[in-house]
C-alpha positions in Angstrom: 125.0 -74.5 -146.0 127.1 -76.7 -148.1 126.0 -80.4 -148.9 128.8 -81.8 -146.7 127.9 -79.3 -143.7 124.2 -80.7 -144.0 125.3 -84.5 -144.2 127.3 -83.5 -140.9 124.6 -82.0 -139.0 122.2 -84.9 -139.8 124.6 -87.4 -138.6 125.3 -85.7 -135.3 121.7 -85.0 -134.8 120.7 -88.8 -135.3 123.5 -89.6 -132.7 122.0 -87.2 -130.3 118.5 -88.4 -130.8 119.7 -92.1 -130.2 121.4 -91.0 -127.1 118.1 -89.3 -126.0 116.4 -92.8 -126.4 118.9 -94.1 -123.9 121.4 -95.7 -126.6 125.3 -95.2 -127.0 125.5 -91.9 -124.7 129.4 -92.1 -125.0 129.1 -91.9 -128.9 126.4 -89.3 -128.4 128.6 -86.9 -126.3 131.2 -86.9 -128.8 128.6 -86.0 -131.6 127.4 -83.5 -129.5 130.7 -81.7 -129.2 131.2 -82.1 -132.8 127.7 -80.6 -133.6 128.8 -77.6 -131.6 131.9 -77.2 -133.4 130.2 -77.8 -136.8 127.1 -75.6 -136.2 127.7 -73.2 -133.2 130.7 -71.7 -134.5 128.8 -70.5 -137.8 127.5 -67.1 -137.7 124.8 -67.9 -140.0 123.6 -70.4 -137.7 123.9 -68.4 -134.4 120.0 -68.1 -134.1 119.9 -72.0 -133.6 122.5 -71.7 -130.7 119.6 -71.7 -127.8 117.5 -74.6 -129.2 121.0 -76.5 -129.2 121.6 -75.5 -125.7 118.0 -76.8 -124.7 118.6 -80.0 -126.2 121.7 -80.3 -124.6 120.3 -79.8 -121.2 117.7 -82.2 -122.0 120.4 -84.7 -122.7 122.1 -84.0 -119.6 118.6 -84.4 -117.6 118.5 -88.3 -118.7 121.9 -89.4 -118.1 123.4 -88.4 -114.6 125.2 -91.8 -114.2 128.4 -90.8 -116.3 130.0 -87.7 -114.9 132.8 -87.7 -117.7 129.8 -87.5 -120.3 128.3 -85.0 -118.1 131.5 -82.9 -118.0 131.7 -83.0 -121.8 128.2 -81.9 -122.2 128.5 -78.9 -119.9 132.0 -78.0 -121.7 130.0 -77.9 -125.1 127.3 -75.7 -123.6 130.0 -73.7 -122.3 131.2 -73.2 -125.5 127.8 -72.3 -126.7 127.2 -69.6 -124.1 130.6 -68.0 -124.6 129.9 -67.7 -128.6 126.5 -66.0 -127.5 128.3 -63.6 -125.3 127.6 -64.8 -121.9 131.1 -65.3 -120.4 129.8 -65.7 -116.8 127.3 -68.6 -117.8 130.1 -70.1 -119.7 132.6 -69.9 -116.8 129.9 -71.5 -114.2 129.2 -74.4 -116.9 133.0 -74.9 -117.2 133.5 -75.0 -113.4 130.8 -77.6 -113.0 132.4 -79.8 -115.5 135.9 -79.4 -113.8 134.4 -80.3 -110.3 132.9 -83.6 -111.7 136.4 -84.5 -113.5 138.3 -83.9 -110.4 135.8 -85.6 -108.1 137.6 -88.7 -106.5 134.7 -91.0 -107.4 135.0 -90.1 -111.1 136.6 -93.0 -113.1 139.8 -92.1 -115.2 138.4 -92.7 -118.6 141.5 -93.4 -120.8 143.9 -93.7 -117.5 145.1 -90.8 -115.9 146.5 -89.2 -119.3 143.0 -89.3 -120.6 141.8 -87.5 -117.2 144.4 -84.7 -117.8 143.4 -84.2 -121.1 139.8 -83.8 -120.2 140.5 -81.4 -117.4 142.7 -79.3 -120.0 139.8 -78.9 -122.6 137.9 -77.8 -119.6 140.4 -75.5 -118.3 140.9 -74.0 -121.9 137.1 -73.0 -121.7 137.6 -71.3 -118.4 140.7 -69.5 -119.8 138.5 -68.2 -122.8 135.7 -67.2 -120.5 138.5 -64.9 -118.2 139.8 -63.5 -121.4 136.2 -62.5 -122.9 135.7 -60.5 -119.4 139.2 -58.8 -119.5 140.7 -60.9 -116.7 144.0 -61.5 -118.6 145.9 -62.6 -115.6 143.3 -65.2 -114.7 143.4 -66.4 -118.4 147.3 -66.6 -118.5 147.2 -69.0 -115.5 144.6 -71.2 -117.0 146.4 -71.4 -120.4 149.8 -71.8 -118.9 148.2 -74.8 -117.0 146.7 -76.3 -120.3 150.2 -75.8 -122.1 151.9 -77.8 -119.2 149.2 -80.5 -119.3 149.3 -80.9 -122.9 153.1 -80.9 -123.4 153.5 -83.7 -120.6 150.6 -85.8 -122.1 150.9 -85.6 -125.6 154.7 -84.3 -126.4 155.7 -81.1 -127.8 154.7 -81.8 -131.2 151.0 -82.0 -130.9 148.4 -79.8 -132.6 146.8 -79.0 -129.4 150.2 -77.8 -127.7 149.9 -75.4 -130.7 146.4 -74.5 -130.1 147.5 -73.6 -126.3 150.4 -71.6 -127.3 148.1 -69.7 -129.5 145.6 -69.0 -126.8 148.8 -67.9 -124.5 149.9 -65.5 -127.4 146.6 -64.0 -128.0 146.3 -63.2 -124.3 149.7 -61.8 -124.2 148.7 -59.4 -127.0 145.7 -58.2 -125.0 147.9 -57.6 -122.0 150.2 -55.6 -124.3 153.0 -58.2 -123.7 154.1 -57.9 -127.4 157.4 -59.7 -127.1 155.8 -62.6 -125.2 153.0 -62.6 -127.8 155.2 -62.9 -130.6 157.3 -65.7 -129.1 154.3 -67.7 -128.5 152.5 -67.2 -131.7 155.4 -67.8 -133.8 156.1 -71.0 -132.1 152.5 -71.9 -132.7 152.6 -71.2 -136.3 155.9 -73.2 -136.9 154.3 -76.4 -134.9 151.0 -76.0 -136.9 152.9 -75.6 -140.1 154.9 -78.6 -139.4 152.5 -81.0 -138.0 149.2 -80.1 -139.9 150.6 -78.7 -143.2 150.8 -75.1 -144.6 147.1 -75.1 -145.8 145.3 -76.0 -142.7 142.4 -73.8 -141.5 144.1 -73.5 -138.0 147.3 -71.9 -139.5 145.0 -69.1 -140.5 144.1 -68.4 -136.9 147.6 -68.1 -135.9 148.3 -65.9 -139.0 145.6 -63.9 -138.2 146.7 -63.5 -134.4 150.3 -62.3 -135.8 148.6 -60.0 -138.1 147.0 -58.1 -135.4 150.1 -58.2 -133.3 152.2 -56.6 -136.0 149.5 -54.2 -136.8 149.3 -53.1 -133.3 153.0 -52.6 -133.2 153.0 -50.6 -136.4 154.7 -52.9 -138.6 151.9 -52.8 -141.2 153.6 -54.4 -144.1 154.3 -57.6 -141.8 150.5 -57.4 -140.6 149.4 -57.2 -144.4 151.4 -60.4 -145.2 150.1 -62.5 -142.2 146.6 -61.2 -143.3 147.2 -62.1 -147.0 148.1 -65.7 -146.0 145.2 -66.2 -143.9 142.7 -64.9 -146.7 144.5 -67.5 -149.1 144.3 -70.3 -146.6 140.6 -69.6 -145.5 139.5 -69.2 -149.1 141.0 -72.5 -150.4 140.1 -74.6 -147.2 136.7 -73.1 -146.1 135.6 -71.6 -149.4 135.6 -68.4 -150.8 131.8 -67.8 -149.4 132.5 -68.7 -145.7 131.9 -66.0 -143.1 135.7 -66.6 -141.7 137.0 -65.9 -145.2 135.0 -62.4 -145.2 136.5 -61.8 -141.7 140.2 -62.3 -143.1 139.5 -59.9 -145.9 138.1 -57.4 -143.5 141.6 -57.7 -141.6 143.5 -57.3 -144.9 141.6 -54.3 -146.0 142.6 -52.5 -142.5 146.4 -53.2 -143.2 145.9 -51.7 -146.7 144.3 -48.8 -145.2 147.3 -48.0 -143.2 149.8 -48.6 -146.0 147.8 -45.8 -148.2 146.1 -48.4 -150.7 142.7 -47.4 -150.7 141.9 -49.1 -153.9 142.8 -52.2 -152.6 141.3 -52.0 -149.2 137.9 -51.1 -150.9 138.4 -54.2 -153.0 138.6 -56.5 -149.9 135.9 -54.7 -148.0 133.5 -54.7 -150.7 134.6 -58.5 -151.2 133.8 -59.2 -147.4 130.3 -57.3 -147.5 129.2 -59.2 -150.5 129.7 -62.7 -148.6 128.3 -61.3 -145.5 125.1 -60.1 -147.1 124.9 -63.5 -149.0 125.7 -65.7 -145.9 124.5 -63.8 -142.9 121.7 -61.6 -144.4 121.7 -57.7 -145.0 120.9 -56.7 -141.5 123.5 -58.7 -139.8 126.0 -56.8 -137.4 128.8 -58.1 -139.4 127.5 -56.5 -142.4 127.3 -53.3 -140.4 131.3 -53.4 -139.7 131.7 -53.9 -143.3 129.7 -50.8 -144.2 131.6 -48.9 -141.8 135.2 -49.8 -143.2 133.7 -49.0 -146.7 132.5 -45.8 -145.7 136.0 -45.0 -144.2 137.8 -45.9 -147.6 135.2 -43.8 -149.5 135.6 -40.8 -147.2 139.3 -40.7 -147.9 138.9 -40.8 -151.7 139.0 -37.1 -153.0 135.9 -37.0 -155.2 132.9 -35.5 -153.4 130.5 -38.3 -155.1 132.4 -40.9 -153.0 132.0 -38.8 -149.8 128.1 -38.6 -150.2 128.4 -42.5 -150.7 130.5 -42.8 -147.7 127.9 -40.9 -145.7 125.2 -43.3 -146.9 127.3 -46.4 -146.2 127.7 -45.0 -142.8 124.1 -44.3 -142.2 123.1 -47.7 -143.1 125.7 -49.1 -140.5 124.0 -46.9 -137.9 120.8 -48.3 -138.8 121.5 -52.0 -138.4 123.6 -51.4 -135.0 120.7 -49.3 -133.5 118.3 -52.3 -134.1 120.4 -54.8 -132.4 122.4 -52.8 -129.7 121.9 -50.7 -126.8 121.7 -46.9 -127.6 124.9 -46.3 -125.6 126.7 -49.2 -126.9 130.4 -48.1 -127.6 130.0 -49.6 -131.3 127.3 -47.0 -131.9 129.7 -44.4 -130.8 132.2 -45.5 -133.0 129.8 -45.3 -136.1 128.5 -41.9 -135.0 132.1 -40.6 -135.0 132.9 -41.9 -138.4 129.5 -40.5 -139.7 130.1 -37.1 -138.1 133.7 -36.9 -139.6 132.2 -37.7 -143.1 129.5 -35.3 -142.7 131.7 -32.2 -141.7 134.1 -33.3 -144.5 130.9 -32.8 -147.0 130.4 -29.4 -145.3 127.3 -30.6 -143.6 128.5 -29.1 -140.2 125.1 -28.6 -138.1 124.6 -32.4 -138.7 128.2 -33.3 -138.0 128.2 -31.2 -134.6 125.1 -33.0 -133.4 126.5 -36.4 -134.5 129.9 -36.0 -133.0 128.2 -34.6 -129.8 126.3 -37.8 -129.4 129.4 -40.1 -130.3 131.5 -38.2 -127.5 128.6 -38.8 -124.7 128.7 -42.5 -125.6 132.4 -42.9 -125.6 132.9 -40.8 -122.4 130.3 -42.9 -120.9 131.7 -46.3 -121.8 135.7 -45.5 -121.6 135.9 -42.6 -119.3 137.0 -39.2 -120.1 140.8 -39.9 -120.9 140.4 -42.8 -123.5 142.2 -42.5 -127.0 138.9 -43.1 -128.6 137.3 -39.9 -126.7 140.4 -38.2 -128.0 139.6 -39.2 -131.6 136.1 -38.0 -131.4 137.2 -34.6 -129.8 139.6 -34.1 -132.7 136.9 -34.7 -135.1 134.4 -32.6 -132.9 137.4 -29.7 -132.8 137.7 -29.9 -136.8 134.0 -29.3 -137.1 133.6 -26.6 -134.5 136.5 -25.0 -136.2 134.8 -25.0 -139.7 131.6 -23.8 -138.0 133.4 -20.4 -136.9 134.3 -21.0 -133.5 138.1 -21.6 -133.5 138.4 -20.8 -129.7 136.1 -23.7 -128.7 137.9 -25.7 -131.2 141.2 -25.3 -129.5 139.9 -26.1 -126.2 138.5 -29.6 -127.8 141.8 -30.3 -129.7 144.1 -29.5 -126.5 142.4 -31.8 -124.3 142.5 -34.6 -127.3 146.3 -33.9 -127.3 146.7 -34.0 -123.7 144.8 -37.6 -123.8 146.8 -39.0 -126.5 150.1 -38.0 -125.1 149.3 -39.9 -121.8 147.5 -42.6 -123.2 150.0 -43.5 -126.1 153.1 -41.8 -125.5 154.6 -38.5 -126.8 156.3 -40.5 -129.9 153.2 -42.3 -131.2 152.2 -41.3 -134.8 148.5 -40.7 -133.6 150.0 -37.8 -131.1 151.5 -36.3 -134.5 148.1 -36.2 -136.2 146.5 -34.5 -133.1 149.5 -31.9 -133.3 148.6 -31.1 -136.9 144.8 -30.8 -136.3 145.8 -28.3 -133.4 148.5 -26.5 -135.3 145.9 -25.9 -138.2 143.5 -24.0 -136.0 146.5 -22.3 -134.1 147.8 -21.1 -137.5 144.4 -19.8 -138.6 144.1 -17.6 -135.7 147.9 -16.8 -135.4 148.4 -18.4 -132.1 151.9 -18.5 -131.1 151.6 -22.1 -130.0 151.4 -23.2 -133.7 155.1 -23.2 -134.4 155.8 -25.4 -131.5 153.1 -27.9 -132.2 154.0 -27.8 -136.1 157.8 -28.4 -135.2 157.0 -31.4 -133.1 154.7 -32.6 -135.4 157.2 -32.6 -138.3 160.0 -34.3 -136.2 157.7 -37.0 -135.0 156.0 -37.9 -138.4 159.5 -37.8 -140.0 160.7 -40.4 -137.4 157.7 -42.7 -137.7 157.3 -45.7 -140.1 154.4 -46.2 -142.4 153.1 -42.4 -142.2 151.5 -41.4 -145.7 153.5 -38.8 -147.4 150.3 -36.6 -147.3 150.3 -36.4 -143.4 154.2 -35.5 -143.7 153.3 -32.9 -146.1 150.4 -31.5 -144.1 152.8 -30.9 -140.8 155.5 -29.5 -143.2 153.4 -27.0 -144.8 151.8 -25.9 -141.2 155.4 -25.3 -140.0 156.0 -23.3 -143.1 153.2 -21.1 -142.5 154.1 -20.7 -138.6 157.6 -19.8 -139.3 159.3 -16.2 -139.3 162.4 -17.7 -141.2 161.5 -17.3 -144.9 164.2 -19.4 -146.1 163.4 -22.4 -144.1 159.7 -22.0 -144.7 160.0 -22.0 -148.3 162.2 -25.0 -148.1 159.5 -27.1 -146.0 156.8 -25.8 -148.3 158.7 -27.3 -151.2 159.1 -30.4 -149.2 155.6 -30.7 -148.7 154.7 -30.1 -152.3 156.9 -33.3 -153.1 155.3 -35.3 -150.4 151.7 -34.3 -151.6 152.6 -35.2 -155.4 154.0 -38.5 -154.1 151.0 -39.6 -152.2 148.4 -41.1 -154.6 145.5 -40.5 -152.1 146.2 -36.7 -151.4 143.7 -34.1 -151.8 144.6 -32.2 -154.9 143.2 -29.0 -153.3 145.7 -29.7 -150.5 148.6 -29.4 -153.5 146.9 -26.3 -154.8 147.2 -24.6 -151.4 150.9 -25.2 -151.2 151.2 -23.9 -154.9 149.3 -20.9 -154.4 151.5 -20.1 -151.1 154.7 -20.8 -152.8 153.5 -18.1 -155.6 152.5 -15.8 -152.9 156.2 -15.9 -151.6 157.6 -14.8 -155.0 
C-alpha cells in the first residue's frame, strides 16, 4: 500500500470512529463510501472486506434516524457484497436503500435534484447486480434510467453521464449488441477525454471496454490499440505495480497473441504475473490467470524445453485454482483443457487423455453439451485420441466439435475453420473422402478471414493439397502453403519440412 493510500485509510477510519461515537454522521457516511472505494476495490485488501462490512453494519445500528445516511451505508455495503461475488445480497441491500430514498417521509437532501442523484447511484448498483447475474435486460432498464436521471440533473457533459454510458455499453456488449455497445462506449470515451483529460484513470476503463468489444468482433489491431492506451494510462495514473495495471497488461497480451506476436505477449504476461505476485501474493487467483496465459504462449513456441515449461505453468495454475474453487468450477475446466493440450503436444498422451476427459466432464456440466468451450475440449481430445492410435474415435469427437461450432458461431467464423483443419487432418490420414470437402471449406474460410495467422492458412492449404486428385492444383496449394509457413515467425519448422518433403516426393 502506498503512503498516500495509508494516509487516506487512516483519515477515513478516524471519521468512521467519530461517527460511531455519535459525531458528524453525515460526514462519516461520505467517509465510509470513500473508504470502500479506496480499500474495497483493491484486490490485495479483499480479505478485509468482511471486516469492513461488519463495521458498516454496526454503524447502521446506531443511527436509524437519517434515512438518507442509511441509504448511503446500504449502497456502500452493496458495493462490497458485489465485489465479494454475492450479487443477490448486493441487490437486496440496494433495494432497501432505494426504498428508503423513495419513502414519502424521507427528506430531499439537496432538493429534488439531490434526491434523484442519490436514486441514480442506488439504481446503478441494482444494474451492476443484475449484470453480474447475467440478467442483461434488467440491467439495461436500470442503466437507461440512470442515464436519463443524470442527463436531466447534471447536463450532458458531466463525468457521471459518461459512467452511465460506459455501463450501458458494457451491458450491450454482454448482450451481443455490438453496434449499440460501440456507440455508447465511444460517446463515453469522448466525454471522459473532454471533461477529465486524456490521462484520467476512468478513461482506461472505457479503453478496456472498447478493447474487449473490438476483440470480440475480431478487429484485433483496434483491440490492441485500446488495450495499449489503457496500460499507459493506468501505469501513469495508478503506478506500474498496481493490480489494475497488471490486468491491462493481460488484456494487451491477449491481443498480441491473436496477432501472432508471441514474444510481446510473453513480455506483457510476465510483467503482469510479477506485479500480481508482489502485490497479491503467489497463491492469488489472478496469479493463476497469468500463469495460464504464460503457459499458452510457451506452448506455442516451437522449442521442446518451452513446452515443458508451459506444462509447469499450467500445473501450478491448476494447483492454485483447486485450492480456491469447487472441483467442477468452469475455470478449472479451462485450466485442464490447456494443460491437456500441452501434454498431448509434448507426447504425454496417456496423461493428456485423462486431463482432457476431466476437462470435458466439467465443461459439459457447466455449459451444457452444445457450448463452444465444450467444442474446444472436444477438438483437443480428438487430436490426442488420434495421436494415441484411435482415428475413428477421434473422428467422432472432431465431427461433434464442428457441429457445435457451426451452430454456435456460424459457418463463417474463423474457429470453424480451425475445427475443419483438425478434422481434415485425421481424415487425410485414414483416406476418408470427406477430407477434400472439409479442407476445401477450411481454405476458403481462412482466406476470407481477417487476422488469421499465415501458419493456419498454410495448414489448410497443405491439407487440401494432400486430399486432391488434381496434381497441378495440389502442387500450387503446397507451394502456397510453403510460402505462408515461411512468412509465419511462429510456425513449427517441422511443418515447413513436411511440405518440402511432400513437394520433393512429387518430383
